[in-house]
C-alpha angles and dihedrals in degrees: 000000000000092000097074089047091053092046090057090052095046101035103020088240093281104100098084132063113243110244119164108230121237112253116261136154096248142106089242091060092050091051094047091046090052091048092048094046094046093047090048091052090049093053096043103034106014140259094295093062091049093049092047090051094050094044092047091047091054091049092048091051090051093049091049089049091054092047091054090043089056091049090049090050091053093052094041090051089057090051092045096050092044092051092051092044091054094044092052090045093049092049093050094043091051090046090055090050094054121100120261093251094060093054094042092052093053127080107256091219091054092053091048091049092053093050096044116019098029093047090048089050090053089053093048099038106031113018094039089056090050089096093051093046092052101035106035098058089052090048092048092049090048093052091045089054091054092045093051088051090058098040126348091187093059092044093051090048091052094047091056088063096055104073093065091057091044092055093053092046091049091053092051095047093051089052088052090059092055092051091047091056091054094044094052091047090053089048088057090055090050091052092048093048092048093048093048092046092051094044092047099037092128092055092044092054095039090057093039087236097145092113092052093050091046091051091049091048092047092054093056094038093051093048091048090050091051093051092045091052090051089052091052092048092052093040090054090048093061100063092038093053090042092053094045090049089050093051090047090052090049089051092052091046090051090054096046095039092047088055090053092050092047090052091049091245091122135028117248093231091052091048093051090047088051091053089051089053091049090053089050094050091054092068098057090039090054091045090049092052090048089050090056090050091051093045094053089049090049094045089071090057092042092055090051091049094045090049088060092040092051096045109126122232112236092201101067128177113227116242089237096043112151127233121254110199099162140026108225116164126356153328115238132193115195122192091329119180126174140178131178091212138003094270107058128041107209099184125029124199098322118187116180143145126210110195124207117269096014132113120232127190124209114200137168143110121302111284095025092121102257097131092041090055091054091047089055090053089053088046094236081140134015119234118253089222135014129022141268118213134185115202087350095304121115112244089232089063095053132083104261096221090051100056094036086052087063091058140067128191131208111188134196090251107049112230110218128166128228092261141091123306089244094056092045091055092044092047095106094040111033092173093061119123123238090252091054091051091051092047090051090050091050091050089051092051089243103110096083096056092041096057090049090063117095095246097028113204091000093061113124112237095208128228107339088347094292092150089069132064122255092256092049092050091050093050090053089052089052091047089053090052092046091052091052087053097204124183091221123054128188117194113189106196088309095175104031094099096049132095119246097264094046090045092057092051093045092043090055089052091048093053089054089048095049095050111121092355135111100253128191107190121191101201134195093170105055092204088078094063103038090110095047116130088227134009119206114203116203132191128176093347096310135101107244100170140013127187147092122298092258093049095049099047090054090063106086123225096008126135097254095046091049092049091048094047093048092051093046091052093047090054 
């Protein structure tokens, strides 16, 4: 649109014959129509009218461009936020589907970094540049089309200058990706260190280890800062080099185009319009090069996120898995062996039967395989050899949610969520009524201490329940299990971390919980399993003794008798 304006200035608008262009849906028609209308206004109403028309036309086009740019931003923002929402959702859903071992073997901070920081980096570096990647090439092609229309020789000459700049930009952006990998990895270490320091703040202060933790944090933080600075340096280099390359190309075009004008091979107005187009094409070209820099930086985060998203669950439910609505008879383990890695066999040829309605005690030294055995029953892992059946059906053939729905677990370290007491109790049964929650709390000997709190059942327990005592947390865990009302109960040293008074209260709640249920009790304190129908003694992954308490203590110099005698003497 500048060309008609320049023609007025150079030729007073009188050098061309006025011919109204035939209508067509093309840029060429718009330009010719503008030229015709402006020239007509100049001849009939004077140069001022023509200049006003051309200037107004340019402004109107710009306003329309901004209106459509706003509309595109609105729609692209919907696309962008939806993409990130689905990525974050897919990552978290897949994380929840992975087996326990995968999560336990990863640094918690690294997982959190991938879900938070890496996903945010994808949004900033990749999805935000989505607009530039889609729009700018179209804009560049459009400007090139106009430029070729004015002078194909100049355009070809300019295009020959671009590959050199593209090669340098490509080298810098690939280097950005390497630094981004390292930076996000260091960010994972920062998250892990922070999480561990907060979780273990009592130990840190008790051992006066603040300086050690600070030094460890500083190492990761300094390295992360170094890598981030390098990214910024290289990222800043791309647009600067792109702009300098653009200006250099303009300079060369000015030289070559000026020669064409001087030799009367090109009109001056067309040449100036061409220079205006070159200046316009620099902006999308610069934006496009920046987009590539951002994308390469974001690809590092994307690969880390997709690695977590694509991780395969080892515990897989079969497509034809059968439902398991009720537990009727027994759980059996037949010749079960298991190892976490190729070096150490944790369980060796275990054959057991847990009958409905009976209480079973699992005892043994630390590392004997007691907790691993319970995790196999929950199918957190699958045995390397042998099979585990429930009511005669292999666990691998059942729907996982069905048979786990028949079980409840109370662990040594109570797992509570940063939520109200009410929601923590109702966690396993969200459809429970308020009366049912209160009854479960009463059965767990928790109701009395709950109602003494300022907000009662709506009191927030804090991060991991740290606003409550160990005994209170454990009673809430028991109340949660009571509310679920499962036929199978697994207690993993549920009272070993409690003081004597809290243990009595919790033990009373546990006896209520175990009544008429199939109970598998992993016991550190043998007093909790004296009344068990059967006690299984384990050592180094093997079953060394089975019997009742009275039967086992009559056998002299055996593992159970020695453990019981040592505990009795210590009390």
